[in-house]
NUKE-19406 format. One record per residue (C-alpha): residue in one letter; residue number from 1; x, y, z. Coordinates in pm, 1 decimal. Layout:
BEGIN
<atom type="a" seq="NUM" X="X" Y="Y" Z="Z"/>
...
***
This chain:
BEGIN
<atom type="x" seq="1" X="-2.6" Y="55.4" Z="-25.8"/>
<atom type="x" seq="2" X="135.1" Y="327.4" Z="-101.1"/>
<atom type="x" seq="3" X="-5.2" Y="695.7" Z="84.4"/>
<atom type="x" seq="4" X="-95.7" Y="828.8" Z="-260.3"/>
<atom type="x" seq="5" X="-399.0" Y="907.4" Z="-286.5"/>
<atom type="x" seq="6" X="-486.8" Y="702.7" Z="3.9"/>
<atom type="x" seq="7" X="-692.9" Y="887.1" Z="376.6"/>
<atom type="x" seq="8" X="-627.9" Y="798.9" Z="679.6"/>
<atom type="x" seq="9" X="-795.4" Y="869.4" Z="993.6"/>
<atom type="x" seq="10" X="-435.6" Y="981.6" Z="1291.1"/>
<atom type="x" seq="11" X="-592.1" Y="1024.9" Z="1598.1"/>
<atom type="x" seq="12" X="-407.9" Y="1328.1" Z="1810.6"/>
<atom type="x" seq="13" X="-319.8" Y="1409.4" Z="1423.8"/>
<atom type="x" seq="14" X="-296.5" Y="1822.5" Z="1526.3"/>
<atom type="x" seq="15" X="49.0" Y="1798.5" Z="1707.2"/>
<atom type="x" seq="16" X="319.6" Y="1586.2" Z="1834.0"/>
<atom type="x" seq="17" X="369.5" Y="1267.8" Z="1689.9"/>
<atom type="x" seq="18" X="-8.7" Y="1288.6" Z="1496.9"/>
<atom type="x" seq="19" X="137.0" Y="1596.7" Z="1343.6"/>
<atom type="x" seq="20" X="432.9" Y="1526.6" Z="1201.7"/>
<atom type="x" seq="21" X="302.4" Y="1115.9" Z="1050.7"/>
<atom type="x" seq="22" X="30.9" Y="1388.8" Z="897.1"/>
<atom type="x" seq="23" X="271.9" Y="1565.5" Z="739.3"/>
<atom type="x" seq="24" X="382.6" Y="1297.3" Z="588.1"/>
<atom type="x" seq="25" X="161.1" Y="1160.1" Z="486.9"/>
<atom type="x" seq="26" X="-5.4" Y="1464.3" Z="355.7"/>
<atom type="x" seq="27" X="371.7" Y="1536.4" Z="167.8"/>
<atom type="x" seq="28" X="327.2" Y="1157.5" Z="-15.4"/>
<atom type="x" seq="29" X="-38.3" Y="1261.1" Z="-169.5"/>
<atom type="x" seq="30" X="-294.2" Y="1186.2" Z="115.6"/>
<atom type="x" seq="31" X="-520.8" Y="1321.7" Z="251.6"/>
<atom type="x" seq="32" X="-587.1" Y="1312.7" Z="625.3"/>
<atom type="x" seq="33" X="-825.1" Y="1331.9" Z="926.0"/>
<atom type="x" seq="34" X="-699.8" Y="1424.0" Z="1212.3"/>
<atom type="x" seq="35" X="-875.4" Y="1373.5" Z="1501.7"/>
<atom type="x" seq="36" X="-862.4" Y="1503.4" Z="1804.4"/>
<atom type="x" seq="37" X="-986.3" Y="1797.5" Z="2091.6"/>
<atom type="x" seq="38" X="-702.6" Y="2054.7" Z="2057.6"/>
<atom type="x" seq="39" X="-865.1" Y="2303.1" Z="1832.6"/>
<atom type="x" seq="40" X="-694.1" Y="2546.3" Z="1827.2"/>
<atom type="x" seq="41" X="-333.8" Y="2363.6" Z="1675.7"/>
<atom type="x" seq="42" X="-558.8" Y="2154.7" Z="1463.2"/>
<atom type="x" seq="43" X="-739.2" Y="2501.8" Z="1282.7"/>
<atom type="x" seq="44" X="-316.9" Y="2604.5" Z="1224.1"/>
<atom type="x" seq="45" X="-259.3" Y="2317.3" Z="1012.0"/>
<atom type="x" seq="46" X="-632.9" Y="2295.3" Z="875.4"/>
<atom type="x" seq="47" X="-536.1" Y="2673.0" Z="779.4"/>
<atom type="x" seq="48" X="-217.0" Y="2569.4" Z="595.2"/>
<atom type="x" seq="49" X="-280.7" Y="2235.6" Z="424.3"/>
<atom type="x" seq="50" X="-630.7" Y="2321.8" Z="329.0"/>
<atom type="x" seq="51" X="-864.8" Y="2036.3" Z="206.6"/>
<atom type="x" seq="52" X="-595.2" Y="1763.2" Z="248.3"/>
<atom type="x" seq="53" X="-564.7" Y="1844.9" Z="653.0"/>
<atom type="x" seq="54" X="-988.8" Y="1803.6" Z="764.4"/>
<atom type="x" seq="55" X="-985.5" Y="1814.9" Z="1170.9"/>
<atom type="x" seq="56" X="-1299.5" Y="1657.6" Z="1318.9"/>
<atom type="x" seq="57" X="-1294.4" Y="1766.8" Z="1728.1"/>
<atom type="x" seq="58" X="-1327.5" Y="1359.8" Z="1859.8"/>
<atom type="x" seq="59" X="-1331.1" Y="1226.1" Z="2224.5"/>
<atom type="x" seq="60" X="-1145.6" Y="859.9" Z="2189.8"/>
<atom type="x" seq="61" X="-1291.2" Y="722.2" Z="2438.4"/>
<atom type="x" seq="62" X="-1673.3" Y="865.6" Z="2320.4"/>
<atom type="x" seq="63" X="-1875.7" Y="579.1" Z="2083.5"/>
<atom type="x" seq="64" X="-2126.8" Y="831.6" Z="1969.5"/>
<atom type="x" seq="65" X="-1809.3" Y="1083.7" Z="1964.7"/>
<atom type="x" seq="66" X="-1583.0" Y="869.6" Z="1713.0"/>
<atom type="x" seq="67" X="-1849.7" Y="676.2" Z="1510.4"/>
<atom type="x" seq="68" X="-1960.1" Y="1057.9" Z="1414.4"/>
<atom type="x" seq="69" X="-1612.4" Y="1126.7" Z="1395.4"/>
<atom type="x" seq="70" X="-1545.4" Y="833.1" Z="1135.5"/>
<atom type="x" seq="71" X="-1917.4" Y="928.4" Z="930.7"/>
<atom type="x" seq="72" X="-1738.0" Y="1261.0" Z="922.5"/>
<atom type="x" seq="73" X="-1473.6" Y="1120.3" Z="707.9"/>
<atom type="x" seq="74" X="-1599.0" Y="861.2" Z="486.7"/>
<atom type="x" seq="75" X="-1941.6" Y="1191.2" Z="390.7"/>
<atom type="x" seq="76" X="-1632.3" Y="1438.9" Z="379.6"/>
<atom type="x" seq="77" X="-1311.3" Y="1238.5" Z="201.7"/>
<atom type="x" seq="78" X="-1394.3" Y="884.3" Z="160.9"/>
<atom type="x" seq="79" X="-1341.7" Y="548.2" Z="198.2"/>
<atom type="x" seq="80" X="-1053.0" Y="494.7" Z="506.9"/>
<atom type="x" seq="81" X="-778.7" Y="330.0" Z="432.1"/>
<atom type="x" seq="82" X="-534.4" Y="382.7" Z="713.1"/>
<atom type="x" seq="83" X="-588.2" Y="450.6" Z="1106.2"/>
<atom type="x" seq="84" X="-349.0" Y="570.7" Z="1280.8"/>
<atom type="x" seq="85" X="-345.0" Y="564.4" Z="1687.9"/>
<atom type="x" seq="86" X="-201.2" Y="858.6" Z="1862.4"/>
<atom type="x" seq="87" X="-404.1" Y="1008.2" Z="2049.6"/>
<atom type="x" seq="88" X="-263.4" Y="1002.4" Z="2456.5"/>
<atom type="x" seq="89" X="-245.8" Y="1121.3" Z="2817.1"/>
<atom type="x" seq="90" X="59.7" Y="1061.8" Z="3107.2"/>
<atom type="x" seq="91" X="22.9" Y="1077.0" Z="3453.8"/>
<atom type="x" seq="92" X="342.8" Y="1059.3" Z="3738.3"/>
<atom type="x" seq="93" X="178.5" Y="875.3" Z="4072.9"/>
<atom type="x" seq="94" X="409.5" Y="667.0" Z="4241.9"/>
<atom type="x" seq="95" X="93.6" Y="402.8" Z="4343.5"/>
<atom type="x" seq="96" X="210.9" Y="481.6" Z="4724.2"/>
<atom type="x" seq="97" X="294.9" Y="808.8" Z="4794.9"/>
<atom type="x" seq="98" X="275.2" Y="1000.2" Z="5025.3"/>
<atom type="x" seq="99" X="-11.5" Y="1147.9" Z="5034.7"/>
<atom type="x" seq="100" X="-129.7" Y="894.0" Z="4933.7"/>
<atom type="x" seq="101" X="-188.1" Y="582.0" Z="4752.1"/>
<atom type="x" seq="102" X="-271.0" Y="619.7" Z="4377.1"/>
<atom type="x" seq="103" X="-598.2" Y="792.9" Z="4285.9"/>
<atom type="x" seq="104" X="-800.1" Y="558.5" Z="4121.3"/>
<atom type="x" seq="105" X="-945.1" Y="824.3" Z="3867.8"/>
<atom type="x" seq="106" X="-659.3" Y="878.7" Z="3738.4"/>
<atom type="x" seq="107" X="-543.6" Y="533.9" Z="3634.4"/>
<atom type="x" seq="108" X="-929.6" Y="520.5" Z="3474.4"/>
<atom type="x" seq="109" X="-840.8" Y="804.7" Z="3273.3"/>
<atom type="x" seq="110" X="-473.9" Y="660.0" Z="3112.5"/>
<atom type="x" seq="111" X="-602.5" Y="358.5" Z="3079.3"/>
<atom type="x" seq="112" X="-924.0" Y="485.9" Z="2935.5"/>
<atom type="x" seq="113" X="-755.2" Y="685.1" Z="2672.6"/>
<atom type="x" seq="114" X="-446.6" Y="580.3" Z="2597.8"/>
<atom type="x" seq="115" X="-661.3" Y="223.8" Z="2596.7"/>
<atom type="x" seq="116" X="-987.0" Y="210.0" Z="2532.5"/>
<atom type="x" seq="117" X="-980.3" Y="506.3" Z="2313.0"/>
<atom type="x" seq="118" X="-718.3" Y="329.3" Z="2099.6"/>
<atom type="x" seq="119" X="-927.4" Y="12.5" Z="2076.7"/>
<atom type="x" seq="120" X="-1241.3" Y="215.7" Z="2107.3"/>
<atom type="x" seq="121" X="-1140.9" Y="388.4" Z="1716.1"/>
<atom type="x" seq="122" X="-1024.4" Y="87.2" Z="1567.2"/>
<atom type="x" seq="123" X="-1331.6" Y="-120.3" Z="1693.8"/>
<atom type="x" seq="124" X="-1520.7" Y="150.6" Z="1481.8"/>
<atom type="x" seq="125" X="-1368.8" Y="245.7" Z="1144.4"/>
<atom type="x" seq="126" X="-1240.0" Y="-159.8" Z="1000.5"/>
<atom type="x" seq="127" X="-1624.2" Y="-180.4" Z="1056.7"/>
<atom type="x" seq="128" X="-1570.1" Y="76.8" Z="746.5"/>
<atom type="x" seq="129" X="-1221.4" Y="2.4" Z="647.4"/>
<atom type="x" seq="130" X="-1341.5" Y="-318.5" Z="521.6"/>
<atom type="x" seq="131" X="-1592.3" Y="-232.3" Z="254.7"/>
<atom type="x" seq="132" X="-1247.5" Y="-178.6" Z="67.3"/>
<atom type="x" seq="133" X="-1217.8" Y="-354.5" Z="-281.4"/>
<atom type="x" seq="134" X="-870.9" Y="-496.3" Z="-178.2"/>
<atom type="x" seq="135" X="-553.7" Y="-417.2" Z="-362.9"/>
<atom type="x" seq="136" X="-341.3" Y="-683.4" Z="-592.2"/>
<atom type="x" seq="137" X="-188.1" Y="-821.0" Z="-260.1"/>
<atom type="x" seq="138" X="-585.8" Y="-838.6" Z="-128.8"/>
<atom type="x" seq="139" X="-488.8" Y="-551.1" Z="111.0"/>
<atom type="x" seq="140" X="-768.8" Y="-326.4" Z="191.7"/>
<atom type="x" seq="141" X="-621.8" Y="-83.7" Z="563.7"/>
<atom type="x" seq="142" X="-307.3" Y="-113.4" Z="746.7"/>
<atom type="x" seq="143" X="-370.9" Y="-10.0" Z="1155.6"/>
<atom type="x" seq="144" X="-94.3" Y="155.2" Z="1337.0"/>
<atom type="x" seq="145" X="-74.7" Y="219.2" Z="1703.7"/>
<atom type="x" seq="146" X="168.3" Y="379.4" Z="1906.1"/>
<atom type="x" seq="147" X="262.1" Y="274.7" Z="2216.9"/>
<atom type="x" seq="148" X="569.5" Y="260.0" Z="2470.7"/>
<atom type="x" seq="149" X="920.6" Y="150.6" Z="2565.5"/>
<atom type="x" seq="150" X="752.4" Y="235.0" Z="2946.8"/>
<atom type="x" seq="151" X="573.4" Y="-44.9" Z="2867.5"/>
<atom type="x" seq="152" X="876.3" Y="-331.7" Z="2849.9"/>
<atom type="x" seq="153" X="1070.6" Y="-72.9" Z="3084.6"/>
<atom type="x" seq="154" X="811.3" Y="131.2" Z="3317.5"/>
<atom type="x" seq="155" X="954.3" Y="364.3" Z="3555.4"/>
<atom type="x" seq="156" X="878.7" Y="487.6" Z="3910.3"/>
<atom type="x" seq="157" X="541.7" Y="618.8" Z="3856.1"/>
<atom type="x" seq="158" X="425.0" Y="500.8" Z="3572.8"/>
<atom type="x" seq="159" X="189.3" Y="205.0" Z="3663.9"/>
<atom type="x" seq="160" X="-97.2" Y="415.3" Z="3472.0"/>
<atom type="x" seq="161" X="92.0" Y="505.9" Z="3183.9"/>
<atom type="x" seq="162" X="262.7" Y="126.0" Z="3155.8"/>
<atom type="x" seq="163" X="2.0" Y="-35.6" Z="3152.8"/>
<atom type="x" seq="164" X="-209.9" Y="138.8" Z="2928.8"/>
<atom type="x" seq="165" X="81.5" Y="126.2" Z="2701.1"/>
<atom type="x" seq="166" X="122.9" Y="-305.9" Z="2805.1"/>
<atom type="x" seq="167" X="-213.5" Y="-322.6" Z="2682.0"/>
<atom type="x" seq="168" X="-207.2" Y="-190.5" Z="2379.1"/>
<atom type="x" seq="169" X="107.2" Y="-417.8" Z="2278.9"/>
<atom type="x" seq="170" X="-102.2" Y="-697.2" Z="2390.5"/>
<atom type="x" seq="171" X="-350.7" Y="-656.1" Z="2171.8"/>
<atom type="x" seq="172" X="-181.5" Y="-648.8" Z="1919.4"/>
<atom type="x" seq="173" X="-152.5" Y="-1038.6" Z="1811.7"/>
<atom type="x" seq="174" X="-530.3" Y="-1049.7" Z="1890.9"/>
<atom type="x" seq="175" X="-699.9" Y="-724.7" Z="1626.1"/>
<atom type="x" seq="176" X="-388.0" Y="-844.5" Z="1385.6"/>
<atom type="x" seq="177" X="-569.3" Y="-1234.3" Z="1356.7"/>
<atom type="x" seq="178" X="-876.3" Y="-1079.7" Z="1341.7"/>
<atom type="x" seq="179" X="-852.8" Y="-897.2" Z="1093.7"/>
<atom type="x" seq="180" X="-668.0" Y="-1081.9" Z="896.3"/>
<atom type="x" seq="181" X="-977.8" Y="-1234.0" Z="734.1"/>
<atom type="x" seq="182" X="-1115.7" Y="-883.9" Z="593.7"/>
<atom type="x" seq="183" X="-731.6" Y="-767.7" Z="459.6"/>
<atom type="x" seq="184" X="-637.8" Y="-574.2" Z="743.3"/>
<atom type="x" seq="185" X="-246.5" Y="-543.5" Z="900.9"/>
<atom type="x" seq="186" X="-247.9" Y="-423.6" Z="1262.7"/>
<atom type="x" seq="187" X="100.1" Y="-263.6" Z="1361.0"/>
<atom type="x" seq="188" X="268.2" Y="-117.5" Z="1689.7"/>
<atom type="x" seq="189" X="524.3" Y="75.4" Z="1778.6"/>
<atom type="x" seq="190" X="648.7" Y="146.5" Z="2103.4"/>
<atom type="x" seq="191" X="838.8" Y="527.0" Z="2096.2"/>
<atom type="x" seq="192" X="1109.8" Y="663.3" Z="2356.1"/>
<atom type="x" seq="193" X="1193.1" Y="993.2" Z="2450.8"/>
<atom type="x" seq="194" X="1111.6" Y="1165.3" Z="2164.2"/>
<atom type="x" seq="195" X="1069.0" Y="1530.3" Z="2145.7"/>
<atom type="x" seq="196" X="667.7" Y="1583.4" Z="2164.2"/>
<atom type="x" seq="197" X="459.6" Y="1886.8" Z="2345.6"/>
<atom type="x" seq="198" X="500.1" Y="1674.9" Z="2677.1"/>
<atom type="x" seq="199" X="844.6" Y="1724.1" Z="2677.9"/>
<atom type="x" seq="200" X="817.7" Y="2153.3" Z="2516.5"/>
<atom type="x" seq="201" X="794.7" Y="2316.3" Z="2835.8"/>
<atom type="x" seq="202" X="1147.0" Y="2135.6" Z="2951.5"/>
<atom type="x" seq="203" X="1438.1" Y="2336.4" Z="3053.0"/>
<atom type="x" seq="204" X="1701.8" Y="2280.0" Z="2730.1"/>
<atom type="x" seq="205" X="1934.9" Y="2161.2" Z="2950.0"/>
<atom type="x" seq="206" X="1687.0" Y="1856.2" Z="3113.0"/>
<atom type="x" seq="207" X="1604.7" Y="1816.4" Z="2702.8"/>
<atom type="x" seq="208" X="1910.1" Y="1689.4" Z="2654.1"/>
<atom type="x" seq="209" X="1957.4" Y="1501.0" Z="2981.3"/>
<atom type="x" seq="210" X="1710.3" Y="1272.4" Z="2788.3"/>
<atom type="x" seq="211" X="1832.2" Y="1259.7" Z="2433.0"/>
<atom type="x" seq="212" X="2171.6" Y="1153.5" Z="2662.6"/>
<atom type="x" seq="213" X="2007.4" Y="816.7" Z="2825.2"/>
<atom type="x" seq="214" X="1962.8" Y="751.2" Z="2450.3"/>
<atom type="x" seq="215" X="2312.0" Y="516.7" Z="2325.8"/>
<atom type="x" seq="216" X="2221.5" Y="612.8" Z="2007.0"/>
<atom type="x" seq="217" X="2209.9" Y="881.4" Z="1889.2"/>
<atom type="x" seq="218" X="2206.0" Y="1073.5" Z="2254.6"/>
<atom type="x" seq="219" X="1931.9" Y="1314.7" Z="2143.2"/>
<atom type="x" seq="220" X="1487.6" Y="1305.3" Z="2131.2"/>
<atom type="x" seq="221" X="1376.0" Y="1109.2" Z="1927.8"/>
<atom type="x" seq="222" X="1164.3" Y="1369.8" Z="1633.5"/>
<atom type="x" seq="223" X="851.8" Y="1328.8" Z="1594.0"/>
<atom type="x" seq="224" X="914.0" Y="1244.6" Z="1174.5"/>
<atom type="x" seq="225" X="1115.4" Y="922.6" Z="1247.1"/>
<atom type="x" seq="226" X="841.6" Y="841.0" Z="1422.9"/>
<atom type="x" seq="227" X="629.1" Y="955.0" Z="1055.1"/>
<atom type="x" seq="228" X="878.6" Y="722.3" Z="847.4"/>
<atom type="x" seq="229" X="823.4" Y="463.4" Z="1012.8"/>
<atom type="x" seq="230" X="490.4" Y="434.6" Z="987.4"/>
<atom type="x" seq="231" X="477.9" Y="538.4" Z="608.0"/>
<atom type="x" seq="232" X="748.4" Y="146.9" Z="609.0"/>
<atom type="x" seq="233" X="478.5" Y="-10.9" Z="779.8"/>
<atom type="x" seq="234" X="191.9" Y="109.3" Z="580.0"/>
<atom type="x" seq="235" X="429.6" Y="-2.2" Z="230.7"/>
<atom type="x" seq="236" X="510.3" Y="-291.6" Z="320.8"/>
<atom type="x" seq="237" X="254.6" Y="-620.9" Z="371.6"/>
<atom type="x" seq="238" X="447.7" Y="-910.0" Z="562.1"/>
<atom type="x" seq="239" X="487.8" Y="-652.5" Z="872.9"/>
<atom type="x" seq="240" X="140.1" Y="-727.6" Z="1053.9"/>
<atom type="x" seq="241" X="149.5" Y="-813.4" Z="1401.9"/>
<atom type="x" seq="242" X="444.1" Y="-684.2" Z="1576.2"/>
<atom type="x" seq="243" X="560.2" Y="-361.4" Z="1738.7"/>
<atom type="x" seq="244" X="894.6" Y="-218.2" Z="1699.7"/>
<atom type="x" seq="245" X="1069.3" Y="-52.0" Z="1943.6"/>
<atom type="x" seq="246" X="1144.3" Y="303.9" Z="1804.0"/>
<atom type="x" seq="247" X="1361.9" Y="417.6" Z="2115.7"/>
<atom type="x" seq="248" X="1779.0" Y="487.4" Z="1969.5"/>
<atom type="x" seq="249" X="1781.0" Y="196.9" Z="2223.0"/>
<atom type="x" seq="250" X="1718.0" Y="339.7" Z="2569.0"/>
<atom type="x" seq="251" X="1727.9" Y="95.4" Z="2806.6"/>
<atom type="x" seq="252" X="1514.3" Y="289.8" Z="3073.0"/>
<atom type="x" seq="253" X="1644.5" Y="257.6" Z="3404.4"/>
<atom type="x" seq="254" X="1393.5" Y="291.7" Z="3751.4"/>
<atom type="x" seq="255" X="1402.2" Y="687.3" Z="3739.5"/>
***
């Protein structure tokens, strides 16, 4: 599958890894529907890319919100060929901290957005995707999900985040097996430390220190490098049901 003339849903498509993916896809001749809540940033991207970038304000945890967004995507762009799930939140809390046990509400929120939100988008999008005409390889669509190295190397305070990303990794293979009969591939990327809005407010000294934790290249990852891997996954039909670490061989320490 090639990106040219394809239609993508990118959750979290208004910033960070999602924005980088959208930019690469559009540069290759695709159209992108960004499911996001960042209206200000998304509007700026709509102004930049015109009809190639469609912003749809979407809560990925809501069935009705996602269903409405998918209907709007198909009515304005046409068939859905690719879904890239980048929407997510982070929470740093110890299981037992100075102020008591981890907030159950905070844990639920991270699982709800990162894991359940990802599945919610997939399950509703593939219903449309399965109706696409297959290409010469029998392929109808591609799903790319975003986990994290925290799923493997979770640090102090990352119980909720690591659990949510571990869940994404855990459902990669069964999703791929479920959707094989429909000609839909499912892959997951587990990024290391990337220069995203999550780190934008940090001082340069702190960013440099984080970057040096990565053996090589010793820096924060560029969002465009995530987008490049998404493109490679889309183009290679044998990539299916697997998780790829995109991390410069970093292995996170406890803290």
